[in-house]
Phi, psi and omega in degrees: 000128180285168178293157179253149185224165173221142172241120180255119178276125185222045184257000184290158179263341179061039187297336180287353174257014173294145010270358178292316179270124180233171182298330179275341181216071186286177189310315186295344179263002181259149174268065183295316180230119184094179186273340185255155171305151181303323180296321178294322176297321180297323178286314185297328182287355176266000182304130180086351180248313180226127182289151181306328181293343180255013179251124179248151174236129174252113183233197175271146184305321183279001178249006185303308185294318180295324180289320176298323179291324181283337180230065185291351179285348180265147172301134183304326182288349178277355179252112184240157185235134175282137181290329175215152180285130178231025178072183194284335181296317178294320178297321177294317178299320178296315176299318177301323178293319178299319179289316182299325179295332177273321190206098185300342178254008189301147175254132182217152174262142172254119184235172179240156187271356188239028177252155177242134183226150171238185181051056189296332177297320179289321176300314181293323177297323179295315177295316182298314178296319179296321179292321177300315182291322180291335176283327186271342187224153176274075184229154172257114184264131172238161181248119173261146182251128176305120185294134176273340180195166181283077184287139172261002183263354180241151166284167183233157173240130174270125183265142180247228185291155176297141178252311182191170168235131180216135180055032180075011182249137177276137175239130182238156174290138178274130181273312181194158173256138178232149182290173178304125184269169169281177187298317183294318180293319178301319178299316179297318181301312184295322183294330179292333184076002183258352187253139180235152174293140178277109186279344185074020176248141186220160175217133178196169175267160177302312181295325180292319178295316180300318180294320180293318176299317181300320184282326191240342181206078187304322178302326179285329174297315180296320179298313181298318178301310184294317180293331176298317178297318176297317182295325177297335177261011183057038182233033186295329178297318178296319179300316179295319177302320183284323192259331187295322184303331181270003184276146170280146174283123178204138181278160179294330177296311180291320185291320186233306198292333179274358183243325187289153180247010181241043182262133178238135182251125172282135178276096184282124181244010178274160178292135186212140174208131179273007174042062189276337180203176185305327184294339180296336184292341177301333183279348189243356179229150179291156178253152175280184185297340180261011177080014178274139172260110187246118183237115182101217182260092186226145173224151179213151172230133174052040181237144186227142169057036178261160168245116182238121181237121181202092185276327191269334183208165180291129170238127183241140183231136180233128170062030181249153179224143171056042177247156163256123179236120184231130172240113181201146175054034180073016181235144174246129177240134174226125176206154175299144180303322184288353177247020181298331179293337183283355177299325177300320178295320179299315179301319178299319179293318181294331183294342177273002182243113189304328185292345182255007185303321185295335183258008179251000000 
């Protein structure tokens, strides 16, 4: 059995958590849930499964030092930064190159830095089983999560026939990937029992990934080949600087997962949340008698079902319902909970105004 590896993608900006999450200190560097930054939690949950020397992080070039500080258990050279964002296919190709330079037959998991998980023994068993199958078969393994409710915020995977059972985990052939649905469609998906949330986690071997890129997304195959040569010379940063500007932005779902016919889905039964926006925090913190989630120094009178975050100073709310109220980094945000996804739009608008550069 060859050694096992992990690549953690940590390039997101976490704009839906503004104003706490900023370009210089994005979501994955924050201790949103738990005592440690999310990136440190992502590394720690691999303990006993993959040694730190075999864990790589792909982040933004300007976040390398901050990421190294947040995850000091990793060798500094294992944390690399993209000069510009080119979506997840390029990040996967970069991770594949880092693994290939160490082990041309290596099996590795692609994970993300901004998810929260429970039932870690089940999570590790899922990874272990997926890695065993990816070593034995030319398959692209993805992890689907048993839906807890009909979410419109996640993409879905339709599962087909059984493929195997490994480490007590069921693996099924993946029929198709579907985009985030509307509410009625999500309800239909969940009722069939065949659809799982798309977790954005994958497992494959270097040769199988390379073959899939060659068949379905040649530019990413070329990128992975070229970056492998740079990585073998310990010059991957130079390789990214040279190659990234000419790349098309494309996600790993569009580049591979919606095209390949050798995809197997692990049925993930561990607790999982991608902590996508402020409203996700309701699942991770206790509520008061009026249904408010209060984090930090907060007080309320006659207010119901709000999320109030204020670590640095007192924030008080009177007679309000179903709001997100955030005081962070010298900024106050107030918005209805159902519009929490629109915070990303607000950040985009503010980025065009020079006077707000310091708070973005």
